[in-house]
C-alpha positions in Angstrom: -14.4 8.0 -30.8 -11.6 5.8 -29.8 -11.1 3.9 -26.6 -7.6 5.2 -26.1 -8.6 8.8 -26.5 -11.5 8.2 -24.0 -9.7 6.2 -21.4 -6.1 6.6 -20.9 -4.5 4.2 -18.4 -2.7 1.0 -17.9 -6.0 -1.1 -17.6 -5.6 -2.9 -14.4 -7.9 -5.6 -13.2 -11.6 -4.6 -13.6 -13.7 -3.8 -10.9 -17.5 -4.5 -10.6 -19.5 -2.0 -12.6 -22.9 -1.7 -14.2 -23.4 -4.1 -17.1 -24.2 -3.0 -20.8 -27.8 -2.0 -21.1 -28.0 -0.9 -17.4 -29.3 2.5 -16.2 -27.5 5.3 -14.6 -29.8 8.2 -13.9 -31.4 9.1 -17.2 -28.7 7.3 -19.2 -28.8 3.7 -20.6 -25.4 2.2 -21.2 -25.2 0.9 -24.8 -21.5 -0.1 -25.4 -18.3 0.0 -23.7 -15.9 2.4 -25.6 -12.7 2.0 -23.5 -11.3 1.5 -20.1 -8.3 2.8 -18.1 -7.0 2.4 -14.6 -9.4 4.8 -13.1 -12.5 4.7 -15.2 -14.6 2.9 -17.9 -16.2 4.7 -20.8 -19.5 3.8 -22.2 -21.5 5.0 -25.1 -24.8 6.1 -23.4 -28.2 7.2 -24.7 -30.5 9.5 -22.7 -34.3 9.3 -22.7 -34.5 11.2 -26.0 -32.1 8.8 -27.7 -29.1 11.2 -27.8 -25.8 9.7 -27.6 -23.2 10.8 -25.0 -19.8 9.5 -23.6 -20.4 8.4 -20.0 -17.2 8.0 -18.0 -17.9 5.7 -15.0 -15.4 6.0 -12.2 -14.0 2.7 -10.7 -15.0 1.9 -7.1 -11.6 2.6 -5.6 -11.7 6.2 -7.2 -15.3 6.6 -6.0 -14.2 5.9 -2.4 -11.4 8.4 -2.5 -12.5 11.9 -1.1 -9.7 13.5 -2.9 -10.9 12.2 -6.3 -14.4 13.2 -5.6 -13.5 16.7 -4.5 -11.3 17.4 -7.7 -14.2 15.9 -9.7 -16.8 18.3 -8.1 -14.6 21.4 -8.9 -13.8 20.4 -12.4 -17.4 19.6 -13.3 -18.5 23.0 -12.0 -15.8 24.8 -14.0 -15.9 22.9 -17.2 -19.7 22.9 -17.4 -19.3 26.6 -18.3 -17.3 26.1 -21.4 -19.1 26.5 -24.7 -17.1 25.9 -27.9 -17.5 23.6 -30.9 -14.0 22.7 -30.6 -14.4 21.2 -27.1 -16.2 18.2 -25.8 -17.6 19.5 -22.6 -19.2 18.1 -19.5 -22.9 18.0 -20.0 -24.0 16.1 -16.9 -22.5 14.4 -13.9 -23.4 12.6 -10.7 -20.7 13.2 -8.2 -22.5 12.6 -5.1 -24.0 9.1 -5.7 -22.4 5.7 -4.9 -21.4 5.3 -8.5 -20.0 8.7 -9.7 -20.0 9.3 -13.4 -19.3 12.2 -15.8 -21.2 12.6 -19.1 -19.5 14.4 -22.1 -20.4 15.1 -25.6 -19.9 12.1 -27.8 -17.6 12.7 -30.7 -17.7 10.2 -33.5 -14.3 10.6 -35.1 -10.8 9.1 -35.0 -8.1 10.5 -32.8 -5.3 12.5 -34.3 -2.7 9.8 -33.6 -4.9 7.1 -35.3 -5.3 9.4 -38.3 -1.6 9.9 -38.7 -0.8 6.3 -38.1 -3.2 5.2 -40.8 -2.6 7.9 -43.5 0.7 9.6 -42.6 1.5 13.3 -41.7 -1.1 15.9 -42.4 -0.9 18.0 -45.5 -0.1 21.8 -45.1 -3.8 22.7 -45.4 -4.9 20.0 -42.9 -2.1 21.0 -40.5 -3.2 24.5 -40.6 -6.9 23.5 -39.9 -5.9 21.3 -37.0 -3.6 23.7 -35.3 -6.0 26.6 -35.8 -9.0 24.6 -34.4 -7.0 23.3 -31.4 -5.8 26.9 -30.6 -9.6 28.0 -30.6 -10.3 25.2 -28.1 -7.5 26.2 -25.8 -8.5 29.9 -26.0 -12.0 28.8 -24.9 -10.9 26.6 -22.0 -8.4 29.2 -20.8 -11.1 32.0 -20.9 -13.0 29.9 -18.4 -9.9 29.7 -16.0 -9.2 26.0 -16.9 -5.8 24.6 -17.9 -5.8 21.3 -19.8 -2.5 20.0 -18.8 -2.6 17.0 -21.1 -2.8 18.3 -24.8 -1.7 15.3 -26.9 -2.7 13.6 -30.2 -4.8 11.0 -28.2 -7.0 13.8 -26.8 -7.6 15.4 -30.1 -10.5 13.9 -32.3 -11.1 14.8 -35.8 -14.6 15.4 -37.2 -14.7 16.3 -40.9 -11.1 17.2 -40.6 -11.6 19.7 -37.6 -10.3 19.0 -34.2 -12.3 18.5 -30.9 -10.4 18.5 -27.6 -11.5 15.9 -25.1 -10.6 14.4 -21.8 -9.4 17.8 -20.1 -9.8 18.5 -16.3 -11.7 15.2 -15.6 -8.7 13.3 -16.9 -6.8 14.6 -14.0 -9.2 13.4 -11.6 -9.0 9.9 -12.6 -5.7 9.6 -14.7 -3.5 12.2 -13.0 -0.1 12.8 -14.6 2.2 12.5 -11.6 5.7 11.7 -11.1 7.4 10.3 -7.9 10.8 11.2 -6.6 11.9 7.8 -8.2 10.9 9.0 -11.5 7.6 7.1 -12.1 5.5 8.8 -14.5 1.6 8.1 -15.4 0.9 9.7 -18.7 2.7 10.6 -21.9 6.2 11.9 -21.0 6.8 13.2 -24.6 3.9 15.7 -24.2 4.7 16.8 -20.7 5.8 20.5 -20.9 9.1 21.4 -19.5 7.6 23.5 -16.7 5.7 20.2 -15.5 8.9 18.2 -15.8 10.8 20.6 -13.7 7.9 20.9 -11.1 7.1 24.6 -11.8 3.6 26.1 -11.8 1.1 25.0 -14.5 -0.1 27.9 -16.6 -1.8 28.3 -20.0 1.7 28.3 -21.6 1.9 24.6 -20.6 -1.1 24.0 -22.9 0.4 26.0 -25.6 3.7 23.8 -25.4 1.5 20.6 -25.6 -0.3 22.3 -28.6 3.1 22.9 -30.3 4.3 19.2 -29.7 0.9 17.8 -30.9 1.3 20.1 -34.1 4.8 18.8 -34.6 3.6 15.2 -34.4 0.9 15.9 -37.0 3.5 17.5 -39.2 6.0 14.6 -39.0 4.1 11.5 -38.0 6.5 10.9 -35.2 6.6 12.0 -31.5 8.7 15.3 -31.6 10.9 14.0 -28.5 11.2 10.5 -29.8 10.5 7.1 -28.1 12.5 5.1 -25.8 13.2 5.3 -22.1 11.2 7.6 -20.1 14.2 9.3 -18.6 15.7 9.9 -22.0 12.5 11.4 -23.3 12.0 13.7 -20.3 15.7 14.7 -20.6 15.1 15.8 -24.1 12.0 17.7 -23.1 13.7 19.5 -20.3 16.7 20.4 -22.6 14.4 21.7 -25.4 15.9 19.5 -28.0 13.1 18.0 -30.2 13.8 15.6 -33.1 12.2 17.4 -36.1 14.1 15.6 -38.9 10.9 14.5 -40.4 9.2 17.9 -40.5 9.2 20.0 -43.6 12.3 22.2 -43.5 10.0 25.3 -44.2 8.4 25.0 -40.9 11.0 23.2 -38.8 12.4 26.4 -37.2 9.0 27.6 -36.4 8.0 24.4 -34.5 11.4 24.2 -32.9 11.0 27.6 -31.4 7.5 26.8 -30.2 8.9 23.8 -28.3 11.5 26.1 -26.4 11.8 25.0 -22.7 11.4 28.7 -21.8 7.9 30.1 -22.3 9.0 33.6 -22.9 11.1 32.4 -25.8 8.2 30.7 -27.6 6.3 32.7 -30.4 2.8 33.6 -29.7 0.3 30.8 -30.9 -1.4 33.4 -33.2 2.0 34.0 -34.8 2.3 30.3 -35.4 -1.2 29.9 -36.8 -0.5 32.6 -39.2 2.8 31.1 -40.1 1.1 27.8 -40.8 -1.6 29.5 -42.8 1.2 31.0 -45.0 2.8 27.7 -45.3 -0.4 26.2 -46.4 -0.6 28.6 -49.2 3.0 28.0 -50.3 4.4 31.2 -48.9 7.4 31.4 -46.5 6.3 30.4 -43.0 8.8 32.3 -40.8 9.5 35.5 -42.7 8.2 37.8 -40.0 9.1 35.5 -36.9 12.4 35.5 -35.1 13.1 31.8 -34.4 15.8 29.6 -33.0 17.1 26.8 -35.3 17.4 23.3 -34.5 20.5 23.0 -36.7 22.6 25.5 -38.7 21.5 26.1 -42.3 23.8 25.0 -45.0 24.8 27.0 -48.2 26.0 25.6 -51.5 29.1 27.5 -52.7 30.3 27.8 -56.2 33.6 25.7 -56.7 36.7 27.9 -56.7 40.3 27.0 -57.3 43.6 28.9 -56.9 47.2 28.4 -57.6 49.1 28.1 -54.3 53.0 28.6 -54.1 54.9 25.5 -53.2 55.8 25.4 -49.6 58.2 23.1 -47.7 56.7 20.4 -45.5 55.6 22.0 -42.2 57.4 20.9 -39.2 55.9 18.2 -36.9 53.7 19.7 -34.4 50.3 20.9 -33.7 48.1 21.2 -36.8 48.1 24.7 -38.3 45.2 26.1 -40.4 46.7 26.9 -43.7 43.4 27.8 -45.5 43.8 31.2 -47.2 41.3 33.9 -46.2 38.0 33.7 -48.1 38.2 30.0 -48.7 36.6 27.1 -46.7 33.1 26.7 -45.3 31.4 29.9 -44.2 30.6 30.4 -40.6 27.2 29.5 -39.3 24.4 32.1 -40.2 23.5 34.6 -37.6 19.8 34.1 -36.5 17.9 36.7 -34.7 17.1 35.4 -31.2 15.1 37.0 -28.4 17.2 38.2 -25.4 17.8 35.3 -23.1 18.4 36.1 -19.4 20.4 33.7 -17.3 18.2 30.9 -16.0 18.8 27.9 -14.0 19.1 24.6 -16.0 15.8 22.8 -16.4 16.0 19.2 -15.2 13.5 16.7 -13.9 12.8 17.6 -10.2 11.2 15.6 -7.4 7.5 15.5 -8.2 4.5 16.0 -5.9 1.8 13.4 -6.0 -0.8 16.1 -6.8 -0.8 19.6 -8.1 0.0 21.7 -5.0 -2.9 24.2 -5.4 -5.4 21.4 -6.0 -4.3 19.4 -3.0 -4.3 22.5 -0.8 -7.9 23.2 -1.9 -9.0 19.6 -1.1 -7.3 19.6 2.2 -8.9 22.9 3.3 -12.6 22.0 2.5 -13.9 20.3 5.7 -17.1 19.1 3.9 -15.3 16.7 1.5 -15.9 13.1 2.2 -18.3 13.6 5.1 -21.7 11.6 5.4 -24.4 13.3 3.4 -27.1 12.4 6.1 -29.8 11.8 3.5 -31.9 9.7 6.1 -31.9 12.5 8.5 -32.9 15.1 5.8 -35.8 12.9 4.6 -37.1 12.7 8.1 -36.9 16.4 8.6 -38.8 16.8 5.2 -41.6 14.5 6.7 -41.6 16.7 9.8 -42.0 19.7 7.7 -44.9 18.2 5.6 -46.7 17.3 8.9 -46.2 20.8 10.3 -47.7 22.2 7.0 -50.8 20.1 7.4 -51.1 21.5 11.1 -49.9 25.0 10.8 -49.0 26.0 7.2 -47.8 29.5 8.1 -45.7 28.3 10.9 -44.3 25.6 8.5 -43.4 28.4 6.1 -41.5 30.3 8.7 -39.7 27.4 10.0 -38.5 26.5 6.4 -37.6 30.2 5.6 -35.5 30.2 9.0 -33.9 26.9 8.0 -33.0 28.2 4.6 -31.4 31.3 6.2 -29.3 29.1 8.6 -28.3 26.8 5.8 -27.2 29.4 3.5 -25.4 31.1 6.2 -23.6 28.0 7.2 -22.6 27.4 3.5 -21.3 30.9 3.0 -19.2 30.8 6.3 -17.4 27.5 5.3 -17.0 28.5 1.7 -15.6 31.9 2.7 -13.1 30.1 5.1 -12.1 27.5 2.5 -11.4 30.3 -0.1 -9.6 32.4 2.5 -7.2 29.5 3.4 -6.7 28.5 -0.3 -5.7 32.1 -1.1 -3.5 32.9 1.9 -3.1 29.7 3.8 -4.3 28.6 7.2 -3.9 31.6 9.8 -4.5 32.0 13.4 -6.9 34.8 12.6 -9.3 32.4 10.7 -11.7 32.0 13.6 -11.8 35.7 14.6 -12.5 36.6 11.0 -15.4 34.1 10.8 -16.9 35.6 13.9 -16.5 39.1 12.6 -18.0 38.2 9.1 -20.8 36.3 10.7 -23.4 39.0 10.6 -22.7 39.6 6.9 -23.1 36.0 6.1 -26.5 36.0 8.0 -27.6 39.0 6.1 -26.6 37.6 2.8 -28.2 34.3 3.7 -31.5 36.1 4.6 -31.5 37.9 1.3 -30.8 34.7 -0.7 -33.6 32.9 1.3 -36.1 35.6 0.2 -35.1 35.4 -3.4 -34.9 31.6 -3.6 -38.1 30.9 -1.7 -40.4 32.8 -4.3 -40.4 29.9 -6.8 -40.9 27.1 -4.2 -43.9 29.1 -2.7 -45.5 29.4 -6.0 -44.9 25.7 -6.7 -46.4 24.8 -3.3 -49.5 26.8 -3.8 -50.1 25.3 -7.1 -49.5 21.8 -5.8 -52.2 22.5 -3.0 -54.9 23.5 -5.5 -54.0 20.8 -8.0 -54.1 18.0 -5.3 -57.5 19.3 -4.2 -58.8 19.1 -7.8 -57.5 15.6 -8.3 -59.0 14.4 -4.8 -62.4 16.1 -5.8 -62.3 14.5 -9.2 -61.5 11.1 -7.7 -64.0 11.1 -4.9 -66.7 13.2 -6.6 -67.1 15.5 -3.6 -66.3 19.1 -2.6 -62.6 19.3 -1.2 -61.3 22.4 0.6 -57.9 23.6 -0.7 -56.7 23.7 2.8 -57.6 20.2 3.8 -54.9 17.8 5.0 -53.9 16.1 1.6 -53.6 19.3 -0.4 -51.5 20.9 2.4 -49.4 17.7 2.7 -48.6 18.0 -1.0 -47.9 21.8 -0.8 -45.4 21.2 2.0 -43.5 18.4 0.1 -43.4 20.3 -3.2 -42.3 23.6 -1.5 -39.4 21.9 0.2 -38.3 19.9 -2.8 -38.4 22.8 -5.2 -36.3 24.9 -2.6 -33.9 21.9 -2.4 -33.4 21.3 -6.1 -34.6 24.7 -7.7 -32.6 27.8 -8.3 -30.1 28.5 -5.5 -30.7 25.1 -4.1 -26.8 24.2 -4.0 -26.1 26.4 -1.0 -29.2 25.1 0.8 -28.1 21.4 0.2 -24.5 22.1 1.4 -25.5 24.1 4.3 -28.3 21.7 5.3 -25.9 18.8 5.3 -23.5 20.8 7.5 -26.1 21.7 10.0 -27.5 18.1 10.2 -23.9 16.7 10.7 -23.4 19.2 13.4 -26.6 17.9 15.2 -25.9 14.1 14.6 -22.2 13.8 15.2 -22.9 10.4 17.0 -24.7 7.6 15.3 -27.1 7.4 18.2 -28.1 11.1 17.7 -28.6 10.5 14.1 -31.0 7.6 14.7 -32.8 9.6 17.4 -33.2 12.6 15.1 -34.7 10.4 12.5 -37.2 8.6 14.8 -38.2 12.0 16.6 -38.8 13.8 13.3 -40.9 11.0 11.8 -43.1 10.5 15.0 -43.6 14.3 15.2 -44.6 14.7 11.7 -47.2 11.8 12.2 -48.6 13.3 15.3 -48.9 16.7 13.7 -50.9 15.2 10.8 -53.1 13.3 13.2 -53.9 16.4 15.2 -54.7 18.5 12.1 -57.1 15.6 10.9 -58.7 15.2 14.3 -59.3 19.0 14.5 -60.9 19.1 11.1 -58.4 21.6 9.6 -55.2 23.5 10.0 -54.4 26.3 12.3 -53.6 29.4 10.4 -51.8 31.2 13.2 -50.6 33.8 13.3 -52.9 35.1 10.5 -56.4 33.8 11.2 -57.8 30.9 13.2 -60.9 29.9 11.2 -60.3 26.8 9.1 -61.2 27.0 5.4 -60.4 30.6 5.1 -58.4 29.7 1.7 -61.7 29.0 0.0 -62.9 32.5 1.0 -59.9 34.0 -1.0 -60.0 31.4 -3.8 -63.2 29.6 -4.3 -63.2 25.9 -3.6 -62.4 23.6 -6.5 
């Protein structure tokens, strides 16, 4: 895997980062593979010794709430992609102080390195790469993702087959953006005309990049040449690639696929079939109407004729004296799809971010807010103390908290999605109130479902702890004594937090705690009160000799009457 393929950028001065052989989560950094302006890519090994590519964001990106927001969204979407032609995200830490993204490690050269070292691809190789890359794009488009940066440097070759890398996440840390002054970060020769003109990004954008990458592989040179950025972007916008080095048999095909108008481009399945025909030596464009980059030429047999002698023509404008039937033939007629009148494509003023992405980031009020981890840990201690003193009350309190947290998460998420779809409206508050009961109902249903597994884990932890204590102290230990109950409360809460359906609980819990601790003094007061209350509850239960099982029964030790003592 190449450094350039993994970390595009200009490589500004490095910022402090974990050293080689340091650990991040379950990964150990082994070797730096490359770095760019926004991130550093390492070869990393997990605890089983498997190799991955770990992209570590620089600190100035980690401190940017917008970058983190896009990172969260992209990781969630891209983790659903399953294709051998795609290097997907397999793990990520987007909440920690050192955010990173882990992807499949692809041990192979990039397409641009392969072409630079060995020249353009053969017809068979070209068909294999184009077909595999089309398969990769079909997979990510099916997941609702648009790559937006398909280029030779993002295509790695493994045994001759392509693997697409650096999609989605690359636009968190290496956004392709253009200012009104014309400054671009990225590869201008592989920016689709829709992007250059500021239009919406669609899957057609990726297919244009796919065609440009295929043209590069076929010719060994960038399809829109090199040189000044403005000149390259002008050629892209005009739809005039330089395909002189491409085999004339497929030049019209690639020229058509690089049309600045998406509806004029042949379908990618047609292009793949044509390249397969080309690989087998058959005509590549027999069944496809394509536009040509230049008129075809035709060799004519030499013909002579005796012309009558004419007096010298008078001085004046030149007159065409070529007899009918002689001279060069007119350019051939090429079948073209109907073209409607369109405004000319030209580089437009660029936004700093994709409009939809920026809108979504702005509308989510949770992005960049404190996580309140200290307060949440204090509340966990309080819940554990309550479990020792009154287990059933603690279970009811946990269930109520889960319902409130999931309700808060659903309400905020619903508002965010509504504003992303229709924009902010004055009726947003009223709709939130009206839909409140529905969110409460769904939060309650979700709580019932998601608390089943934590409850089972907590009961198992209670009896397992009693068994361990009895083994160590060589005495009979009741399953409802303080230490087993303390373990039950902690394991039940942690399983609810990190187990199935825990994402909504985590987001909602942080929202609730932030609402209760808006001021730093309130935050500190909550932490102190929760810790003291938890300790007092444990002391009361120990002094009383057992928990209170209200509202079910009052007698301590009733658990052993249901399940014998360990």
